[in-house]
C-alpha atoms as one frame of an Amber mdcrd trajectory, in Angstrom:
protein
-140.335  86.715  13.573-139.943  82.968  13.955-136.768  82.279  15.905-135.658
  78.975  17.345-132.982  79.316  19.922-132.301  75.663  21.105-131.203  73.512
  18.181-128.876  70.521  18.093-126.993  69.221  14.981-125.026  66.002  14.433
-122.210  67.599  16.479-124.118  66.540  19.584-124.142  62.876  20.127-128.043
  62.701  19.844-128.341  65.123  16.802-129.798  63.612  13.567-129.699  66.558
  11.044-126.509  68.415  10.080-126.248  72.223  10.391-126.612  72.643   6.678
-129.749  70.459   6.661-131.232  72.644   9.532-130.426  75.814   7.649-131.847
  74.654   4.351-135.072  73.557   6.228-135.256  76.889   8.241-134.928  78.783
   4.932-137.654  76.760   3.195-140.129  77.195   6.230-139.572  80.823   6.538
-137.782  80.498   9.921-135.876  83.821  10.480-133.110  82.451  12.893-131.823
  79.356  14.573-129.465  78.984  17.386-127.205  75.893  17.785-126.673  74.788
  21.275-124.526  71.672  20.995-123.664  69.525  24.016-120.439  70.770  25.040
-119.323  67.586  26.969-120.136  65.487  23.668-118.044  68.051  21.491-114.986
  68.078  23.713-115.227  64.593  24.989-115.216  65.726  28.529-117.503  63.573
  30.937-120.182  65.432  33.131-121.604  64.040  36.196-125.153  65.624  36.106
-127.942  64.129  38.245-131.520  64.202  37.165-133.847  66.440  38.969-137.259
  67.407  38.895-136.950  70.536  36.711-140.373  72.167  37.243-140.282  72.059
  41.143-136.647  73.258  41.011-137.380  76.287  38.838-140.387  77.338  40.968
-138.243  76.895  44.133-135.372  78.814  42.518-137.743  81.591  41.522-139.204
  81.811  44.882-135.834  81.855  46.639-134.058  84.258  44.196-136.871  86.822
  43.541-134.709  89.899  44.073-132.020  88.587  41.898-134.263  87.992  39.042
-134.704  91.812  38.291-131.195  92.738  39.315-129.429  90.354  37.222-131.597
  90.236  34.188-132.157  86.549  34.859-133.988  84.888  31.650-135.952  81.820
  30.977-136.064  79.590  27.957-139.363  78.012  27.186-138.477  74.581  25.625
-141.298  73.081  23.465-139.814  69.414  23.595-142.264  68.415  26.495-145.095
  68.759  24.174-143.351  66.866  21.428-142.539  64.151  23.674-146.067  63.739
  25.090-145.840  65.490  28.492-148.543  67.957  27.385-146.632  71.242  28.237
-143.611  73.043  27.468-140.734  73.465  29.999-141.187  75.428  32.196-145.015
  75.311  32.262-147.310  78.269  32.537-147.310  78.525  36.375-143.634  79.220
  36.299-143.855  81.715  33.609-146.527  83.576  35.360-144.496  83.525  38.541
-141.381  84.815  36.654-143.463  87.680  35.270-144.798  88.549  38.884-141.191
  88.922  39.938-140.374  91.219  37.261-138.880  88.992  34.723-138.645  90.314
  31.074-136.217  87.829  29.355-137.947  84.897  27.554-136.295  82.709  24.869
-138.008  79.814  22.948-136.355  76.767  21.743-137.730  73.628  20.165-134.581
  71.340  21.369-134.784  69.995  17.938-132.287  67.323  16.914-133.734  66.958
  13.448-134.841  69.648  11.038-138.513  68.671  10.946-138.800  69.678  14.635
-137.457  73.266  14.123-140.090  75.789  15.774-142.375  72.881  16.652-145.393
  73.871  18.919-144.154  77.538  18.939-147.890  78.383  18.470-148.577  76.917
  21.850-145.919  78.956  23.519-147.090  82.239  21.855-150.568  81.608  23.084
-149.165  80.859  26.544-147.156  84.019  26.423-150.082  86.187  25.365-152.073
  84.733  28.287-149.362  85.697  30.706-148.876  89.088  29.176-145.530  88.871
  27.334-145.673  90.435  24.037-142.019  90.073  23.216-139.253  87.401  23.399
-135.555  88.007  23.631-132.864  87.280  20.968-129.171  87.694  21.509-126.816
  89.076  18.724-123.236  89.398  19.867-124.424  88.648  23.394-126.650  91.749
  23.380-130.301  91.088  24.169-132.901  92.550  21.811-136.592  92.249  22.151
-138.791  91.285  19.322-142.581  90.883  19.151-144.003  87.407  19.565-146.553
  87.717  16.678-146.125  89.358  13.213
């Protein structure tokens, strides 16, 4: 199944495509599901004061410090492909973090393109599927009515 779980529409301040444009594109390209993840502070007009941090180092540090919590709380990780699209050479998080997550017993993986325009839907998912195969993940997680379901990464 081709499922993109991180998509923004014009509801977000930086979205380019409308929900309808995303849905039409997804149908044309055979994308099975998309999940809209709009910027809440933009939608409500609330301001946030979030500081920038080194995400990769933060995630690895978090995993190393919270390893017991990973399995107990069903902590999941989204693999975001925008890093490849923006020339960083790797999705977020990188393969080392995904390997560590698996070593700790992690099972919940979602994949998102962070698409702001329709043509970026499911971009570079083939790279992520190869990475997941290398690490030993054969499934990703999708949520329907907040219930996790596992689906195979390859048809």
